[in-house]
Each structure stands twice: as C-alpha cells, then as structure tokens.
C-alpha positions as YAML, in Angstrom:
chain: A
units: angstrom
residues:
- id: 1
  name: MET
  ca: [121.62, 143.46, 80.24]
- id: 2
  name: SER
  ca: [119.33, 140.54, 80.96]
- id: 3
  name: GLN
  ca: [115.72, 140.29, 79.85]
- id: 4
  name: PHE
  ca: [114.81, 139.24, 83.41]
- id: 5
  name: THR
  ca: [114.26, 141.52, 86.40]
- id: 6
  name: ILE
  ca: [116.92, 141.70, 89.10]
- id: 7
  name: GLN
  ca: [114.55, 139.77, 91.41]
- id: 8
  name: GLU
  ca: [114.09, 137.00, 88.80]
- id: 9
  name: GLN
  ca: [117.82, 136.81, 88.20]
- id: 10
  name: PHE
  ca: [118.53, 136.62, 91.93]
- id: 11
  name: ASN
  ca: [115.86, 133.95, 92.45]
- id: 12
  name: ASN
  ca: [117.50, 131.93, 89.66]
- id: 13
  name: TYR
  ca: [120.92, 132.49, 91.29]
- id: 14
  name: LEU
  ca: [119.64, 131.24, 94.67]
- id: 15
  name: SER
  ca: [117.88, 128.30, 93.05]
- id: 16
  name: LEU
  ca: [121.10, 127.19, 91.35]
- id: 17
  name: LEU
  ca: [123.12, 127.60, 94.55]
- id: 18
  name: ASN
  ca: [120.56, 125.47, 96.38]
- id: 19
  name: LYS
  ca: [120.58, 122.85, 93.60]
- id: 20
  name: ILE
  ca: [124.38, 122.59, 93.71]
- id: 21
  name: HIS
  ca: [124.29, 122.28, 97.51]
- id: 22
  name: ASN
  ca: [121.69, 119.49, 97.33]
- id: 23
  name: ILE
  ca: [123.70, 117.63, 94.67]
- id: 24
  name: ASP
  ca: [126.79, 117.86, 96.89]
- id: 25
  name: GLN
  ca: [124.80, 116.32, 99.75]
- id: 26
  name: ASP
  ca: [123.54, 113.55, 97.47]
- id: 27
  name: ILE
  ca: [127.10, 112.82, 96.35]
- id: 28
  name: ASP
  ca: [128.23, 112.54, 99.97]
- id: 29
  name: ALA
  ca: [125.41, 110.08, 100.69]
- id: 30
  name: LEU
  ca: [126.08, 107.75, 97.74]
- id: 31
  name: ILE
  ca: [128.39, 104.80, 97.42]
- id: 32
  name: ASN
  ca: [127.71, 103.84, 93.80]
- id: 33
  name: GLU
  ca: [130.41, 105.43, 91.62]
- id: 34
  name: VAL
  ca: [128.18, 105.57, 88.53]
- id: 35
  name: GLU
  ca: [125.56, 107.58, 90.41]
- id: 36
  name: ILE
  ca: [128.29, 109.82, 91.85]
- id: 37
  name: ALA
  ca: [129.70, 110.50, 88.38]
- id: 38
  name: ASP
  ca: [126.20, 111.36, 87.10]
- id: 39
  name: LEU
  ca: [125.65, 113.80, 89.98]
- id: 40
  name: GLN
  ca: [129.09, 115.33, 89.45]
- id: 41
  name: ASP
  ca: [128.16, 115.98, 85.81]
- id: 42
  name: LYS
  ca: [124.88, 117.61, 86.91]
- id: 43
  name: ARG
  ca: [126.77, 119.72, 89.44]
- id: 44
  name: ALA
  ca: [129.27, 120.86, 86.78]
- id: 45
  name: LEU
  ca: [126.42, 121.90, 84.47]
- id: 46
  name: SER
  ca: [124.70, 123.76, 87.30]
- id: 47
  name: LYS
  ca: [127.93, 125.57, 88.15]
- id: 48
  name: LYS
  ca: [128.28, 126.69, 84.52]
- id: 49
  name: ARG
  ca: [124.70, 127.99, 84.58]
- id: 50
  name: LEU
  ca: [125.39, 129.69, 87.91]
- id: 51
  name: LYS
  ca: [128.41, 131.48, 86.39]
- id: 52
  name: ARG
  ca: [126.29, 132.69, 83.46]
- id: 53
  name: VAL
  ca: [123.47, 133.85, 85.75]
- id: 54
  name: SER
  ca: [126.00, 135.57, 88.03]
- id: 55
  name: ASP
  ca: [127.58, 137.39, 85.08]
- id: 56
  name: GLU
  ca: [124.16, 138.55, 83.84]
- id: 57
  name: LEU
  ca: [123.21, 139.72, 87.32]
- id: 58
  name: ILE
  ca: [126.49, 141.61, 87.70]
- id: 59
  name: SER
  ca: [125.94, 143.23, 84.31]
- id: 60
  name: SER
  ca: [122.39, 144.29, 85.20]
- id: 61
  name: LEU
  ca: [123.47, 145.68, 88.57]
- id: 62
  name: THR
  ca: [126.42, 147.50, 87.02]
- id: 63
  name: ASP
  ca: [124.06, 149.18, 84.54]
- id: 64
  name: MET
  ca: [121.87, 150.32, 87.45]
- id: 65
  name: GLY
  ca: [124.85, 151.66, 89.39]
- id: 66
  name: ASN
  ca: [123.48, 151.37, 92.92]
- id: 67
  name: LYS
  ca: [122.35, 148.89, 95.57]
- id: 68
  name: TYR
  ca: [119.22, 147.05, 94.57]
- id: 69
  name: PRO
  ca: [116.79, 145.70, 97.21]
- id: 70
  name: ILE
  ca: [115.34, 142.26, 96.55]
- id: 71
  name: HIS
  ca: [113.49, 139.69, 98.63]
- id: 72
  name: ASN
  ca: [115.82, 136.85, 99.57]
- id: 73
  name: TYR
  ca: [113.45, 133.89, 99.90]
- id: 74
  name: LEU
  ca: [116.12, 131.65, 101.48]
- id: 75
  name: ALA
  ca: [116.96, 134.18, 104.20]
- id: 76
  name: GLY
  ca: [113.38, 135.46, 104.47]
- id: 77
  name: GLN
  ca: [114.50, 139.08, 104.47]
- id: 78
  name: THR
  ca: [115.46, 141.99, 102.26]
- id: 79
  name: THR
  ca: [118.89, 141.73, 100.70]
- id: 80
  name: TYR
  ca: [120.63, 144.54, 98.87]
- id: 81
  name: LEU
  ca: [122.61, 143.45, 95.82]
- id: 82
  name: PHE
  ca: [125.45, 145.47, 94.37]
- id: 83
  name: VAL
  ca: [128.68, 145.04, 92.47]
- id: 84
  name: LEU
  ca: [131.95, 145.65, 94.28]
- id: 85
  name: ASP
  ca: [135.23, 145.27, 92.39]
- id: 86
  name: GLY
  ca: [133.42, 143.35, 89.64]
- id: 87
  name: LYS
  ca: [131.94, 140.80, 92.05]
- id: 88
  name: LEU
  ca: [128.41, 140.25, 93.27]
- id: 89
  name: SER
  ca: [128.02, 141.54, 96.83]
- id: 90
  name: PHE
  ca: [125.23, 141.24, 99.37]
- id: 91
  name: GLU
  ca: [124.08, 143.38, 102.27]
- id: 92
  name: TYR
  ca: [121.39, 142.07, 104.60]
- id: 93
  name: HIS
  ca: [118.83, 144.23, 106.40]
...
C-alpha cells in the first residue's frame, strides 16, 4: 500500500496522463528529429512512472475493497475509483 492518500495518488495519476498528452502534442508540432527523440524519451519515462503510480493506486484501492470518491480536478467533479478485474476503473457522478 502506498504512503500517499488515494486523492494524492489519483492527482499524480492525472498529472502524468496530462504530461504524456502534452508531450505527444509537442512531438506532433516539432520537425527537428533530435527534439522529437528527446520528447519521446521523456514520454517513455512518464509512461513508466504512470504504470508504477497506477499499480500503487490499484493496490491501495484493492486493500480498501470498495469504490472510493475523489475530486477529479480535470473533470471538475467527483469520480469514484475502484478496481475491476485488476484494472483501475472510474465512475463519474
């Protein structure tokens, strides 16, 4: 189980998703292959961190055993997190 709260873990998860999305947009906008390669490396590192954060979040939620309400700052609403078949699942309200 993580040392961070579910909310902190989810905020980190969203932050990494947003970072990966922004890097993808930067890659699409660039022509210079050296800059593209650098961004691809950053994206790969972020995806590895996202996998680790996702695994920790799934572990924490599995230990809790039920749906957990958190504030989804990207959606601006309450999101319920839970684990379904070993995968992170979301329910919006």
